[in-house]
KETOR-932993 format. One line per 5 residues: number of its first residue (from 1); their letters; for each residue z, y, x of C-alpha. Coordinates in steps of 0.5 Angstrom, whole numbers, plus 500, padded with zeros to 3 digits. Layout:
residues N
NUM	A	Z Y X ~ ...
***
This chain:
residues 972
1	VQGDT	023 517 153 ~ 022 523 158 ~ 017 528 160 ~ 011 529 156 ~ 010 522 154
6	VNKEY	008 521 147 ~ 011 516 143 ~ 008 512 138 ~ 010 508 132 ~ 014 502 133
11	DVRLA	016 504 140 ~ 023 502 142 ~ 028 504 147 ~ 035 502 149 ~ 041 508 148
16	GGDEN	048 508 149 ~ 048 504 156 ~ 043 504 161 ~ 036 502 163 ~ 038 495 162
21	EGRVE	042 494 156 ~ 044 498 150 ~ 043 499 142 ~ 035 498 140 ~ 032 504 137
26	IYLNG	025 504 134 ~ 020 510 133 ~ 018 510 126 ~ 015 516 121 ~ 015 521 127
31	TWGRI	023 520 128 ~ 028 515 132 ~ 032 510 128 ~ 037 504 129 ~ 035 497 127
36	CKDGW	040 493 123 ~ 043 487 126 ~ 042 483 120 ~ 038 477 122 ~ 038 479 130
41	DLNDI	037 474 134 ~ 035 472 141 ~ 028 471 140 ~ 028 478 137 ~ 031 481 144
46	RVVCR	025 477 147 ~ 020 481 144 ~ 024 488 145 ~ 025 486 153 ~ 017 484 153
51	QLGFS	016 490 150 ~ 020 494 155 ~ 017 491 161 ~ 022 486 163 ~ 022 479 165
56	ENNLI	024 474 160 ~ 028 470 165 ~ 033 475 165 ~ 034 476 157 ~ 042 476 154
61	SMYGF	043 475 147 ~ 045 480 142 ~ 052 479 143 ~ 053 484 150 ~ 059 486 153
66	SWYGR	061 492 149 ~ 058 497 144 ~ 054 503 146 ~ 057 509 142 ~ 056 511 136
71	SEHPF	049 514 133 ~ 047 520 129 ~ 040 516 128 ~ 039 513 121 ~ 037 506 120
76	SLTNV	030 505 120 ~ 029 497 120 ~ 033 491 118 ~ 031 483 118 ~ 027 483 124
81	DCNGN	025 476 124 ~ 021 474 131 ~ 019 467 133 ~ 019 470 141 ~ 012 470 143
86	EGSLK	010 477 139 ~ 008 483 144 ~ 011 488 139 ~ 016 489 133 ~ 011 491 129
91	DCKHA	008 484 130 ~ 014 481 127 ~ 017 480 120 ~ 021 486 118 ~ 023 490 112
96	PIWNL	024 498 112 ~ 031 500 111 ~ 030 504 105 ~ 027 498 101 ~ 034 495 102
101	GQCSS	039 500 102 ~ 044 501 107 ~ 045 496 113 ~ 050 491 110 ~ 052 487 117
106	GRKSY	059 489 120 ~ 065 494 117 ~ 064 499 122 ~ 058 503 123 ~ 057 502 131
111	VKYAI	058 494 130 ~ 052 494 125 ~ 046 496 130 ~ 042 491 134 ~ 043 491 141
116	AVCKA	039 488 147 ~ 041 487 154 ~ 034 485 158 ~ 037 484 165 ~ 042 478 166
121	RIRLT	049 480 168 ~ 052 473 167 ~ 049 466 170 ~ 050 459 172 ~ 050 457 179
126	GGPVN	052 452 183 ~ 049 446 179 ~ 043 442 180 ~ 039 445 175 ~ 039 452 172
131	SSGRL	042 450 165 ~ 049 448 169 ~ 054 450 174 ~ 059 456 175 ~ 060 461 170
136	EIFYE	059 468 173 ~ 059 475 171 ~ 056 481 176 ~ 060 487 176 ~ 061 492 182
141	EAWRP	055 489 186 ~ 059 482 186 ~ 058 476 182 ~ 065 474 179 ~ 067 467 176
146	VCSNT	070 466 169 ~ 077 463 170 ~ 078 456 166 ~ 084 457 163 ~ 082 464 160
151	LWTPS	076 461 156 ~ 080 456 152 ~ 087 455 150 ~ 090 449 149 ~ 090 450 141
156	TTQRR	082 452 141 ~ 079 447 137 ~ 072 444 138 ~ 068 447 133 ~ 071 454 137
161	IQYDL	069 451 144 ~ 062 449 141 ~ 060 456 138 ~ 063 460 144 ~ 058 455 149
166	DIICE	053 457 144 ~ 054 464 145 ~ 055 464 153 ~ 048 459 154 ~ 045 464 150
171	MVGII	047 470 154 ~ 045 466 160 ~ 038 466 157 ~ 038 458 155 ~ 038 456 148
176	SENPY	043 450 148 ~ 043 443 146 ~ 049 440 146 ~ 053 444 150 ~ 059 442 154
181	KIGAN	065 444 158 ~ 065 440 164 ~ 072 442 166 ~ 074 446 172 ~ 072 447 179
186	AFGHL	066 442 178 ~ 061 446 183 ~ 064 447 189 ~ 070 452 192 ~ 070 459 191
191	PSNNT	069 464 197 ~ 075 466 200 ~ 074 473 199 ~ 073 473 191 ~ 080 474 188
196	TLWSF	078 477 181 ~ 076 471 176 ~ 074 474 169 ~ 076 471 162 ~ 072 471 156
201	ESSLY	073 473 149 ~ 069 472 143 ~ 070 472 135 ~ 068 466 131 ~ 066 470 124
206	GKRSR	065 477 127 ~ 060 475 132 ~ 062 479 138 ~ 064 477 145 ~ 066 480 151
211	FVGRA	068 479 158 ~ 075 482 161 ~ 076 483 168 ~ 083 480 171 ~ 086 481 177
216	GCSNG	086 473 179 ~ 087 467 175 ~ 093 463 174 ~ 091 457 176 ~ 085 459 181
221	EYESI	080 455 177 ~ 073 457 175 ~ 069 455 169 ~ 064 449 169 ~ 059 449 164
226	ICRRN	052 445 162 ~ 048 448 157 ~ 043 442 155 ~ 044 435 155 ~ 044 429 151
231	QTEIA	049 428 146 ~ 052 422 149 ~ 053 419 156 ~ 056 413 157 ~ 060 413 164
236	TEVRI	058 407 168 ~ 061 409 175 ~ 068 409 178 ~ 072 410 184 ~ 079 411 186
241	IGTSG	080 417 191 ~ 086 417 195 ~ 089 415 202 ~ 088 408 201 ~ 082 404 197
246	HTGKV	087 401 192 ~ 092 407 190 ~ 090 414 188 ~ 086 418 183 ~ 081 415 178
251	EIKNY	074 419 178 ~ 068 417 173 ~ 061 419 174 ~ 059 423 168 ~ 052 427 167
256	GYWGG	051 427 174 ~ 058 429 176 ~ 064 426 179 ~ 071 428 176 ~ 078 425 173
261	VSRRT	080 423 166 ~ 086 424 163 ~ 092 419 163 ~ 093 421 156 ~ 087 419 153
266	AENLH	085 413 157 ~ 090 408 155 ~ 089 401 159 ~ 083 404 163 ~ 087 403 169
271	EVVCR	086 395 168 ~ 079 396 167 ~ 078 400 173 ~ 082 396 178 ~ 078 389 175
276	QLGFD	071 393 176 ~ 073 395 183 ~ 075 388 185 ~ 082 388 185 ~ 087 384 180
281	PKNAF	088 387 174 ~ 095 384 174 ~ 097 388 179 ~ 094 395 176 ~ 099 400 173
286	RMITP	099 408 172 ~ 102 412 176 ~ 104 420 175 ~ 100 425 179 ~ 103 426 186
291	EEYKR	107 433 187 ~ 102 434 193 ~ 096 433 189 ~ 091 438 188 ~ 085 438 184
296	KTPVF	078 438 187 ~ 074 436 181 ~ 074 437 174 ~ 077 433 169 ~ 072 430 163
301	PKIFN	075 431 156 ~ 073 424 154 ~ 077 419 151 ~ 076 411 153 ~ 079 406 148
306	CTGEE	080 400 152 ~ 084 393 151 ~ 085 392 158 ~ 081 386 158 ~ 073 389 159
311	ERIED	070 388 165 ~ 067 394 166 ~ 069 402 164 ~ 062 402 160 ~ 064 396 156
316	CWQSS	070 400 153 ~ 069 405 147 ~ 067 412 150 ~ 067 419 146 ~ 062 424 148
321	LMVYY	067 430 147 ~ 075 430 146 ~ 077 433 140 ~ 084 430 138 ~ 087 423 140
326	KGVTR	094 421 138 ~ 097 428 139 ~ 093 430 145 ~ 088 437 144 ~ 087 439 151
331	VYDGY	086 435 158 ~ 086 440 163 ~ 094 440 164 ~ 095 436 170 ~ 095 429 167
336	DLHVT	090 427 171 ~ 089 419 171 ~ 092 416 178 ~ 093 408 179 ~ 095 403 184
341	CDFQL	091 396 184 ~ 096 393 188 ~ 103 394 184 ~ 107 387 185 ~ 114 385 184
346	RLVES	118 380 184 ~ 125 377 182 ~ 130 375 187 ~ 135 371 183 ~ 142 370 184
351	EPGSK	142 363 181 ~ 136 359 181 ~ 133 359 174 ~ 138 365 171 ~ 133 370 171
356	VGRVE	138 375 174 ~ 137 378 180 ~ 134 384 185 ~ 127 387 184 ~ 123 388 190
361	VLHNG	116 391 191 ~ 111 390 195 ~ 109 396 200 ~ 105 396 206 ~ 104 388 207
366	RWNSI	112 388 206 ~ 117 387 201 ~ 122 392 199 ~ 128 393 195 ~ 129 399 190
371	CGKFN	134 404 191 ~ 138 406 185 ~ 138 403 179 ~ 133 403 173 ~ 134 406 166
376	PRGAV	133 401 160 ~ 125 403 159 ~ 124 401 166 ~ 128 394 166 ~ 124 393 160
381	VVCKK	117 394 164 ~ 120 390 170 ~ 121 384 166 ~ 114 385 163 ~ 111 385 169
386	LGLNW	114 379 171 ~ 112 375 165 ~ 119 374 163 ~ 123 376 157 ~ 123 383 156
391	KFAQP	127 384 149 ~ 134 384 152 ~ 132 387 159 ~ 138 390 162 ~ 138 394 168
396	LDNIP	143 391 173 ~ 145 394 180 ~ 148 391 187 ~ 148 384 185 ~ 152 379 189
401	NLPNI	150 373 193 ~ 143 376 195 ~ 140 375 202 ~ 140 382 206 ~ 134 386 206
406	THSLA	133 391 211 ~ 127 395 207 ~ 128 400 201 ~ 124 405 197 ~ 125 410 192
411	LKFVS	121 407 185 ~ 123 410 178 ~ 118 409 172 ~ 117 415 167 ~ 114 417 161
416	CNPNV	106 417 161 ~ 106 422 156 ~ 113 426 154 ~ 110 428 148 ~ 107 422 145
421	EQGEC	109 415 146 ~ 104 412 151 ~ 108 407 156 ~ 111 408 163 ~ 108 410 169
426	LHSFG	110 409 176 ~ 113 415 180 ~ 110 415 187 ~ 113 411 192 ~ 118 415 196
431	RCFSG	124 414 201 ~ 131 413 200 ~ 137 418 201 ~ 140 416 207 ~ 145 410 206
436	HAKLL	143 410 198 ~ 140 403 199 ~ 146 400 201 ~ 150 403 195 ~ 145 401 190
441	EAGVS	140 396 189 ~ 136 396 183 ~ 136 389 179 ~ 135 386 172 ~ 136 381 167
446	CGSKL	130 378 163 ~ 134 373 159 ~ 135 371 152 ~ 141 376 151 ~ 144 381 154
451	FSDPK	147 380 161 ~ 154 384 159 ~ 153 380 152 ~ 158 384 148 ~ 162 379 143
456	PANQI	166 380 137 ~ 172 378 140 ~ 171 383 146 ~ 175 389 146 ~ 174 395 141
461	RIEYR	175 402 140 ~ 175 408 135 ~ 171 413 139 ~ 171 420 136 ~ 165 424 136
466	GTYVQ	165 431 133 ~ 165 429 126 ~ 165 422 126 ~ 169 416 128 ~ 165 411 132
471	LQVQG	167 403 132 ~ 165 400 139 ~ 165 394 142 ~ 166 393 150 ~ 161 389 154
476	SLGEW	162 385 160 ~ 160 390 165 ~ 164 396 162 ~ 159 399 157 ~ 161 401 151
481	FPVCG	156 399 144 ~ 156 402 138 ~ 156 397 132 ~ 151 398 126 ~ 150 394 119
486	TNWTT	149 394 112 ~ 155 390 109 ~ 160 393 112 ~ 167 392 108 ~ 173 396 108
491	ETSQV	177 389 109 ~ 172 389 115 ~ 175 396 117 ~ 182 393 116 ~ 181 388 121
496	VCKQL	179 393 126 ~ 185 397 125 ~ 190 391 125 ~ 187 389 132 ~ 188 396 134
501	GFKAH	195 396 132 ~ 195 399 125 ~ 199 396 119 ~ 195 391 114 ~ 193 396 109
506	YGFTL	191 401 114 ~ 183 402 115 ~ 178 405 111 ~ 170 404 112 ~ 167 411 112
511	KPYEI	160 414 111 ~ 155 411 116 ~ 152 415 121 ~ 145 416 125 ~ 146 412 131
516	YGDYQ	138 411 132 ~ 136 417 137 ~ 143 418 140 ~ 145 412 144 ~ 141 407 149
521	RQIIT	145 401 146 ~ 147 398 139 ~ 150 392 136 ~ 146 390 130 ~ 151 385 126
526	NLNCN	152 383 119 ~ 159 381 120 ~ 163 381 114 ~ 171 380 114 ~ 175 378 108
531	GSEKT	181 381 111 ~ 186 376 113 ~ 183 376 120 ~ 187 378 126 ~ 181 380 130
536	LGDCY	173 381 129 ~ 172 375 133 ~ 175 371 127 ~ 170 374 122 ~ 164 370 119
541	YTKWT	157 373 122 ~ 150 370 122 ~ 147 376 126 ~ 150 379 132 ~ 144 382 137
546	ALYGR	146 387 142 ~ 140 391 144 ~ 138 397 148 ~ 136 401 143 ~ 130 406 145
551	ASPWH	128 401 151 ~ 121 400 148 ~ 117 401 141 ~ 120 394 139 ~ 127 396 141
556	ETQAL	126 402 136 ~ 123 398 131 ~ 129 394 131 ~ 134 400 131 ~ 131 403 125
561	ECGSN	133 397 121 ~ 140 398 123 ~ 141 405 126 ~ 142 409 120 ~ 147 405 118
566	GIQIS	153 406 124 ~ 159 404 123 ~ 165 409 123 ~ 172 407 120 ~ 179 411 120
571	CVDTS	185 407 121 ~ 189 411 115 ~ 193 409 109 ~ 189 407 103 ~ 194 408 098
576	TRPRL	191 415 097 ~ 185 414 092 ~ 181 418 087 ~ 179 417 080 ~ 175 421 075
581	VGGQS	178 422 068 ~ 176 425 061 ~ 169 423 062 ~ 165 418 058 ~ 165 413 064
586	NSTGQ	170 411 070 ~ 164 414 074 ~ 164 422 071 ~ 169 426 070 ~ 175 431 073
591	LEIWY	177 429 080 ~ 184 427 081 ~ 187 424 087 ~ 193 420 088 ~ 197 424 093
596	KDKWR	205 424 094 ~ 206 419 089 ~ 203 423 084 ~ 195 424 081 ~ 193 431 082
601	KVCLF	188 435 080 ~ 183 437 085 ~ 181 445 084 ~ 175 448 085 ~ 174 451 091
606	KGLAI	171 458 090 ~ 171 461 097 ~ 179 462 099 ~ 180 459 106 ~ 184 452 106
611	DGTRY	190 456 109 ~ 190 461 103 ~ 190 467 107 ~ 183 470 106 ~ 176 469 103
616	IKGVK	170 466 108 ~ 163 465 107 ~ 159 458 107 ~ 163 455 102 ~ 158 452 097
621	EFNTR	158 445 101 ~ 166 444 101 ~ 165 442 093 ~ 159 438 094 ~ 163 434 100
626	AAESA	169 433 096 ~ 164 430 090 ~ 161 426 095 ~ 167 424 099 ~ 171 421 092
631	CFSLG	164 418 090 ~ 164 414 096 ~ 171 412 096 ~ 170 410 089 ~ 164 405 092
636	HKYGR	158 409 090 ~ 153 412 094 ~ 152 419 091 ~ 156 424 089 ~ 155 430 085
641	VGTYG	159 437 082 ~ 159 437 075 ~ 160 432 069 ~ 155 429 063 ~ 156 426 057
646	AFNKK	162 426 052 ~ 168 429 056 ~ 176 430 054 ~ 177 437 053 ~ 184 436 054
651	THAGK	183 435 061 ~ 179 441 062 ~ 181 447 066 ~ 185 452 063 ~ 191 456 065
656	RKKGI	193 456 072 ~ 196 449 074 ~ 198 446 080 ~ 193 442 084 ~ 190 441 090
661	WISCS	184 443 095 ~ 181 438 099 ~ 177 439 105 ~ 172 434 107 ~ 167 434 113
666	EYDVV	160 430 113 ~ 162 423 114 ~ 170 423 110 ~ 172 419 105 ~ 178 422 100
671	QTCKI	183 419 105 ~ 181 422 111 ~ 180 429 108 ~ 185 435 109 ~ 189 436 103
676	ITRYC	193 442 101 ~ 197 444 095 ~ 195 450 091 ~ 195 453 084 ~ 188 454 080
681	SSFLL	185 455 074 ~ 178 451 075 ~ 178 444 077 ~ 172 440 080 ~ 168 436 075
686	VSCFN	165 430 079 ~ 159 425 077 ~ 158 419 081 ~ 151 415 082 ~ 149 409 085
691	EKPKL	142 411 086 ~ 140 418 086 ~ 140 421 080 ~ 133 423 076 ~ 133 430 072
696	VDFVD	133 427 065 ~ 140 424 068 ~ 143 429 071 ~ 141 436 073 ~ 145 438 079
701	FEMFG	145 445 081 ~ 148 450 085 ~ 149 457 083 ~ 145 461 089 ~ 148 468 089
706	EESRN	147 473 095 ~ 154 476 095 ~ 160 476 091 ~ 161 480 085 ~ 168 480 087
711	PNQYY	170 486 091 ~ 176 483 094 ~ 172 477 097 ~ 166 476 101 ~ 163 470 097
716	DLAYG	163 467 090 ~ 161 461 087 ~ 161 463 080 ~ 155 467 079 ~ 147 467 081
721	ILEVD	141 463 080 ~ 141 456 078 ~ 137 452 084 ~ 136 445 083 ~ 138 440 088
726	GHEVK	133 437 092 ~ 128 441 097 ~ 121 437 094 ~ 116 436 099 ~ 109 436 097
731	KDIYI	103 435 101 ~ 099 441 101 ~ 091 440 103 ~ 088 446 106 ~ 081 447 110
736	DLDGH	083 450 117 ~ 078 455 120 ~ 074 450 123 ~ 072 447 116 ~ 077 441 117
741	EVQEA	081 438 112 ~ 089 439 114 ~ 095 436 110 ~ 102 440 111 ~ 108 438 108
746	IDIDL	112 444 104 ~ 119 444 102 ~ 120 447 096 ~ 126 450 092 ~ 126 448 085
751	YICAS	129 453 080 ~ 130 453 072 ~ 125 458 068 ~ 129 464 065 ~ 125 464 058
756	KFGIK	130 462 053 ~ 136 461 057 ~ 141 464 053 ~ 149 465 052 ~ 149 458 050
761	EARVA	145 455 056 ~ 149 459 061 ~ 156 456 057 ~ 153 449 059 ~ 152 451 066
766	CRQHG	158 454 067 ~ 162 449 064 ~ 158 443 068 ~ 161 446 074 ~ 168 447 072
771	FDPRN	169 454 070 ~ 171 457 063 ~ 165 457 059 ~ 168 463 055 ~ 167 467 060
776	AAVDT	159 465 061 ~ 154 470 061 ~ 147 471 062 ~ 146 474 069 ~ 140 480 068
781	FSHYR	141 483 074 ~ 134 483 077 ~ 134 482 084 ~ 137 475 083 ~ 132 474 077
786	CFQFP	125 476 079 ~ 121 474 085 ~ 115 473 088 ~ 111 466 090 ~ 110 466 097
791	YTYGG	104 462 100 ~ 103 458 105 ~ 095 456 106 ~ 095 456 098 ~ 102 452 097
796	RFIDF	108 456 095 ~ 115 455 097 ~ 119 455 090 ~ 117 452 084 ~ 120 451 077
801	VMSDV	122 444 075 ~ 125 446 068 ~ 123 450 062 ~ 124 451 055 ~ 132 449 056
806	VCNGD	135 449 049 ~ 143 448 048 ~ 148 447 043 ~ 153 450 048 ~ 158 444 048
811	EYNLA	155 440 053 ~ 157 438 059 ~ 151 438 063 ~ 144 441 062 ~ 141 434 062
816	DCSFN	144 433 055 ~ 140 439 053 ~ 133 439 051 ~ 128 441 056 ~ 121 440 059
821	HGDNV	120 438 066 ~ 114 435 070 ~ 107 437 068 ~ 110 440 062 ~ 114 446 065
826	SCPTE	111 452 063 ~ 114 459 066 ~ 110 465 064 ~ 115 470 066 ~ 116 467 073
831	RRASV	123 469 073 ~ 129 464 075 ~ 135 463 070 ~ 141 466 073 ~ 148 466 070
836	ICEKV	156 469 070 ~ 161 464 070 ~ 167 469 071 ~ 169 476 069 ~ 165 481 072
841	PVRLQ	170 486 075 ~ 171 493 072 ~ 175 499 074 ~ 176 506 071 ~ 175 512 077
846	IDPNQ	180 517 076 ~ 177 523 073 ~ 180 530 075 ~ 178 533 068 ~ 182 527 064
851	RGQNS	189 526 064 ~ 193 520 063 ~ 193 513 067 ~ 189 510 062 ~ 183 513 063
856	GQVQI	177 515 067 ~ 170 514 069 ~ 168 506 068 ~ 165 503 074 ~ 163 495 075
861	FVDTE	162 492 081 ~ 154 490 081 ~ 150 488 087 ~ 155 490 092 ~ 157 496 090
866	WRKIC	162 499 085 ~ 157 503 080 ~ 158 508 074 ~ 154 507 067 ~ 150 512 064
871	FSTWN	153 515 057 ~ 147 515 054 ~ 148 509 050 ~ 155 508 051 ~ 159 507 045
876	VKGAQ	167 506 043 ~ 165 498 042 ~ 164 498 050 ~ 170 502 051 ~ 174 497 048
881	VVCEQ	171 491 052 ~ 173 495 058 ~ 180 497 056 ~ 181 489 053 ~ 179 487 060
886	LGLAH	183 491 064 ~ 189 489 060 ~ 190 496 057 ~ 191 498 050 ~ 184 498 046
891	GNVSI	186 499 039 ~ 185 506 039 ~ 180 508 044 ~ 175 513 045 ~ 170 516 050
896	YKGNV	167 522 053 ~ 162 525 058 ~ 164 525 065 ~ 160 529 070 ~ 159 526 077
901	SRYEN	158 530 084 ~ 152 529 089 ~ 158 529 094 ~ 164 524 093 ~ 171 528 092
906	HKDSW	166 534 095 ~ 166 532 102 ~ 160 533 106 ~ 158 525 106 ~ 152 523 101
911	DQAYW	155 520 095 ~ 150 514 094 ~ 153 512 087 ~ 150 519 085 ~ 144 516 085
916	EMIDD	145 509 084 ~ 148 508 076 ~ 146 503 071 ~ 143 506 064 ~ 142 503 057
921	VRCTG	149 498 057 ~ 150 496 050 ~ 156 492 048 ~ 158 489 040 ~ 166 489 042
926	NERHI	167 481 042 ~ 165 480 049 ~ 171 478 053 ~ 169 482 059 ~ 164 487 061
931	GQCNF	158 482 064 ~ 157 479 057 ~ 154 486 055 ~ 147 487 054 ~ 144 490 060
936	NYKNN	137 492 059 ~ 134 491 066 ~ 127 494 065 ~ 130 501 063 ~ 134 500 070
941	DFYKD	128 499 073 ~ 131 492 075 ~ 125 489 074 ~ 118 491 076 ~ 111 488 073
946	SWCFS	107 490 079 ~ 112 488 084 ~ 119 485 085 ~ 124 486 090 ~ 125 480 095
951	EWQRK	132 477 094 ~ 134 478 101 ~ 133 485 101 ~ 139 485 096 ~ 137 492 094
956	TYWKR	135 494 087 ~ 132 500 084 ~ 137 504 081 ~ 137 511 077 ~ 141 517 076
961	CSDGN	143 518 069 ~ 137 522 065 ~ 142 527 063 ~ 147 527 069 ~ 153 524 064
966	VAGVI	157 518 066 ~ 161 514 061 ~ 168 516 061 ~ 174 511 057 ~ 181 513 054
971	CG	184 507 053 ~ 189 507 047
***
């Protein structure tokens, strides 16, 4: 208000913007104040703008384009509720702010106040009525269109689109009713001088929106919107736009506008379209969008569900909105439906009735051969189109004894939707390369079996493919077919090896591998031999079917029945064989292998490379693969590291003995594993099963540590958290931002609760994995034990599968102990059980203040570092343990206080060990190594009640000794 104008109660003004827009301020009790935006809507803005003298046709909703600065004025009014017809805010329902306290809306003061835009800055133009048209914003004295590909992204949900449309329509000054996004460029072309398109951004829950200027638009298409319409409209009119009346883009008339549909949401619509337009639906076929095509009309987000038998498109089920359909959430992506209603093929047979010949296509009134060669899926399409047997369709080329043809076209079939199985589409007709037609003419075989028909008596080979050796049979056209079957025996493999020239007793069936998804062809068989046959052609079978495995959904279904059982064999000497000894049955015990005319024990692999020269990372799977290979050789499906039940202790690992290491790949059997002779003190225990063992039968776990407890190697299997085998998959249900219920599969790592898990339980765990249980200890170092529950939509990635484990210490598997599982699991401490199975390294660091080789400051290797022990709780019993572990005299030991400098050896480099020490270590004197002493992790800040360190960080809070003294030992 300017000049000498006298303000009256309930006068309003716009501040922070210009004469057309800004925050709404009201004059009450002799002062100006803001209005809280709680309850503020378009009807309230209408009253404000009417009160200020603006035309109601130019109103824009409360969500303006930006905020209008901060204000020093207090809030004076809230909960304004007008019906839109009042002459002043005084006539509307409202509440004074002092009766309700502070304004509650929003988190920042500048988004709490009510705003109004009284003169339109956006509009819909170009449509047949004022509630539809091209969305534009007025900026710098010109109207700028809003870009279509910035308003909503491919991942935008329907609820969010509807929300934004409501906001936009309200900004335009239209109360929306079933607003609809038609698509792009529905209302004419853009002016040639208009190069700037704007994007729209909104916050679903913050109730804020804005337009952002951008330099150009990536797709050059503007947004087209209808603000008011009926909820549904059934499309009845259809046309084909193209150079001919029978081939081109399909367009329907919807809401009074012509536009396309997506071929990804309109299966079988092409047949209905051709029938409605008077063409033979048998000649209808979907086509890929031509490269030169430029969209001139929108694509309607509409679903058509047709069987192909309907007379007209209105007989198909039609959706009013496209939300989610067979993996499709967006249709504005170039997948416009194009069709041809005159696609005619014929087969020129090489022999009458053979159903084998050259494929020809009718184009521009004449028959043309097709240059090149179909892929297997194309051959299936052609045979289906010809009405012939398509299950054994096979692509051929240059079939002899056929009449010459002078005209040829390039033609191929590609997937209509590369992301979802929706059949084949025809690529545009094109010219062949010069001379190409004479080199290759596409043909097919549509008979009751493959034309090449590989037979058991045909040539065979063993093909090495990475980690597996695939059995293949050759067809008559020279193609090689992998073989799959569920009852393939060792005797059958021996016949294969015999046919390939190996000795009679050579040949072994390896683990099956996955054919499906890797190969275009395969042979499904139940071939079985007794071992006396000379070739596979002499063996018995009732099924031998050669297929192109991915040629159609039917082929893929057939392949699934057999494709996971691809046959692979190895022509090796079968005299090498495994056995399990010492267990309660021949399916569990210590693994021994007949090697070089003698039964030899298999060493537990601990990280040393197979050549014995270095320690390596990533070796945990070595023992598991050895167990699996041995069990498969023994005729079992599953192999696990460890044993169960009663066990003969005489065969258990003891002192270092001569044994062997075996290195196996994923598909190996014992006969094909690499074997090397070694001395070792721990040997591999194995259990075999024909069905995947349950928790109560066999607790299969691995010790999961981050890095070695041994400073001389990088990796160690002798300690760590007990992670139970089997990443459990749970279906987690959550509600997304749009209120939809969503299921998500979550892989969950399974663990054992540390509560009640003591030394006896640790002995069983170590014994199960082949370690000397006398060295077992409970691992109390926290960064292995404590953890946080990570969440994703409410589902955690880790869980406890066992708790309250109680053992007597003599068992050979945790399954033989008592424990709770399933719904009875309880772990209030949320700590995972962790064990140590070998001696924790210890050493004496030379102390310049002490004399003698058998004395020094005690250091143990923990958390990848040599760390010293504080003197405060150290005693002679601990010193005895250290001296005995080091092999020094320990009958007359003594201790002393050692000092540690901030700078090691008085150098300038910072001594990290000065700060990272271990406090409160107590020993009884009976321990076999320092790791069996008691480490009070709470006193070491190893475990925090409020926060736990991530195991991946591999760092723990250590502390400096309170008195600055560390433990020193003099052995004697």
